[in-house]
C-alpha positions in Angstrom: 52.4 167.1 75.7 54.0 165.2 78.6 57.3 165.4 79.7 59.6 162.4 79.6 59.3 162.8 83.8 55.6 163.0 83.7 55.6 160.1 81.6 57.5 158.4 83.7 55.5 159.0 86.7 52.5 157.7 84.6 54.1 154.7 83.8 54.5 153.8 87.6 51.1 154.3 88.4 49.8 152.4 85.4 51.7 149.4 86.4 50.7 149.5 90.1 49.6 146.1 91.1 45.8 145.6 91.1 45.2 148.7 88.7 43.8 146.5 85.7 40.3 147.4 85.2 38.2 145.0 83.5 36.0 146.6 80.6 32.2 146.2 81.8 31.6 144.1 78.6 33.5 141.3 79.8 31.4 140.9 82.9 30.1 137.2 83.0 32.5 136.0 80.5 32.4 132.7 82.2 28.6 132.3 81.0 29.3 133.2 77.3 28.5 130.4 74.8 31.1 129.3 72.7 30.8 129.1 69.1 31.6 125.7 67.1 35.1 126.6 66.3 35.6 127.2 69.9 33.9 124.3 71.1 36.1 122.2 68.7 39.7 123.9 69.9 38.6 123.3 73.7 37.6 119.7 73.0 40.7 118.8 71.2 42.9 120.6 73.9 41.2 119.0 76.6 41.5 115.4 75.2 45.1 115.6 75.2 45.5 117.5 78.8 47.9 116.3 81.1 48.7 116.7 85.0 46.7 116.2 88.1 42.9 116.6 87.9 43.0 119.8 89.7 45.5 121.4 87.2 43.7 119.9 84.3 40.5 121.6 85.4 42.1 124.9 86.1 43.7 124.9 82.8 40.4 123.9 81.0 38.8 126.8 82.9 41.6 129.1 81.9 41.2 128.1 78.1 37.5 128.5 78.2 37.5 131.9 79.2 40.4 132.6 76.7 38.1 131.4 74.2 34.9 133.2 75.3 37.1 136.2 75.4 37.4 135.7 71.5 33.8 135.2 71.3 33.4 138.7 73.1 35.7 140.4 70.9 36.1 138.4 67.6 37.4 141.0 65.8 40.1 141.8 68.6 41.5 138.5 69.4 41.8 135.1 67.6 43.1 131.8 69.2 44.6 129.8 66.4 46.3 126.7 68.3 45.5 125.6 71.9 47.5 122.9 74.0 46.8 121.8 77.5 49.8 119.5 77.7 52.4 120.0 80.7 51.6 123.9 80.2 48.7 125.8 78.8 50.0 127.1 75.7 48.2 129.2 72.7 48.9 130.8 69.7 47.0 134.1 69.7 46.6 137.2 67.1 45.7 140.4 68.6 44.7 143.1 66.7 46.1 146.1 68.7 48.7 148.8 67.0 52.1 148.0 67.7 55.6 150.2 67.1 58.2 148.8 65.1 61.4 150.3 64.3 64.1 149.0 61.7 66.9 151.4 62.1 68.6 153.4 64.6 67.8 156.6 63.1 64.4 155.8 61.7 61.0 156.6 62.9 58.8 154.2 64.2 56.1 152.4 62.1 52.7 151.6 63.4 51.4 147.9 62.4 47.9 146.9 63.3 48.5 143.5 65.2 50.7 141.1 66.6 50.9 137.0 67.1 51.6 136.0 70.8 52.9 132.9 71.8 51.0 132.7 75.5 52.5 130.1 78.1 50.9 129.3 81.5 52.6 127.0 83.8 51.5 125.1 86.5 53.7 127.2 88.7 51.9 130.4 88.2 49.1 128.9 90.5 51.3 128.4 93.3 53.7 131.6 93.3 54.3 134.8 91.8 56.0 134.8 88.3 58.3 137.4 86.8 56.1 139.6 84.5 58.1 138.3 81.4 57.1 135.0 82.1 53.9 134.5 80.3 54.1 136.0 76.5 56.4 136.1 73.8 55.6 138.2 70.6 56.3 136.0 67.5 55.7 139.1 65.1 56.2 141.7 64.0 60.0 141.8 64.3 61.2 144.0 65.9 58.7 145.4 68.5 60.0 148.8 69.5 58.8 148.9 73.0 60.6 149.5 76.4 58.6 146.4 77.8 59.6 143.9 74.9 63.1 142.3 74.9 65.1 142.5 71.5 64.9 139.8 68.8 65.3 136.8 68.5 62.9 135.9 71.5 60.6 139.0 71.9 59.1 138.6 75.6 56.7 140.9 76.9 56.9 141.8 80.3 53.8 143.0 82.0 55.3 144.2 85.4 58.0 143.2 87.8 56.0 140.3 89.0 52.7 139.2 88.6 50.7 137.3 91.3 50.3 133.8 92.0 47.0 132.5 90.3 46.9 135.5 87.7 44.4 134.6 85.1 44.9 134.2 81.4 42.2 136.6 80.3 43.8 139.1 82.2 47.4 138.5 80.6 45.4 139.1 77.4 44.0 142.5 78.6 47.4 143.4 79.9 49.1 142.3 76.8 46.9 144.7 74.7 47.0 147.7 77.2 50.7 147.3 77.5 51.1 147.2 73.4 48.9 149.9 72.7 50.8 151.9 75.5 47.8 152.6 77.5 49.9 151.5 80.1 53.4 151.4 80.0 57.0 151.5 81.9 59.8 153.7 80.2 61.8 154.5 83.3 65.1 152.9 82.9 66.0 153.9 86.5 63.2 151.6 87.6 64.0 148.4 86.0 60.6 146.7 86.8 59.2 146.0 83.4 61.9 147.1 81.0 63.4 144.9 78.7 64.8 147.3 76.2 66.4 150.1 78.0 67.0 152.0 74.3 63.4 151.7 73.4 62.8 153.1 76.8 64.8 156.1 76.3 63.5 156.7 72.9 59.8 156.9 74.4 61.0 159.0 77.1 62.0 161.6 74.0 58.9 161.2 72.6 56.1 161.3 74.9 53.8 162.9 72.7 53.5 159.7 70.8 51.9 157.9 73.8 49.5 156.1 73.6 49.5 154.4 70.5 45.5 154.0 70.9 43.0 155.0 73.2 40.7 152.6 72.0 39.1 150.1 74.6 39.9 146.1 74.1 36.1 145.8 73.1 36.2 148.5 70.3 36.1 147.2 66.8 39.8 147.4 65.5 38.4 148.4 62.0 37.1 151.4 63.2 39.7 152.5 65.7 42.4 154.1 63.4 41.5 157.3 64.0 42.3 156.8 67.7 46.1 155.9 66.7 48.7 158.6 67.8 
């Protein structure tokens, strides 16, 4: 079992810039054929896209990649709503183990998924953004995670800052890794990424509960419960 200090050291390494590795099964995502539902979502979103031609093209490409990710991992990720207005916005369901905790003296409960609100602003193309700028967890409530702010607005922080031009598909992969606690930040002395210090201290005291799952993104969620900790 890891000590709290050992867990903190792992957390610093897992949040190192550029350490995210794409699963081999996601190679060639841009060539993924979209199914009828994905094509309808993309077509409707592109029909109302706003902004400069450069921004519209980039949003359209990011949206297509997001839908292609759903096609590659249909049991892992579903996009329910998609908009390409001033920003790229999506309502996504991510099937991933998520820790919740209803009382200060209670144990955590692991639920099997989260609903995410994703927002990708034009500024993200031009300059680095705070790690909490992109994803809000709409359910479950409350999430018990050092990198998730307390309700009512549960922002998910994916690090201190994310580089300009970060891709939407990378945000989804990072969100999966963070919520399953395959990558994590629980060191309250290093504020980069910590939005809930109380939860961070709880996880420091319970390092044996980390990660919640070792299953890769492309694993079938229906067969991964045995991987939950």
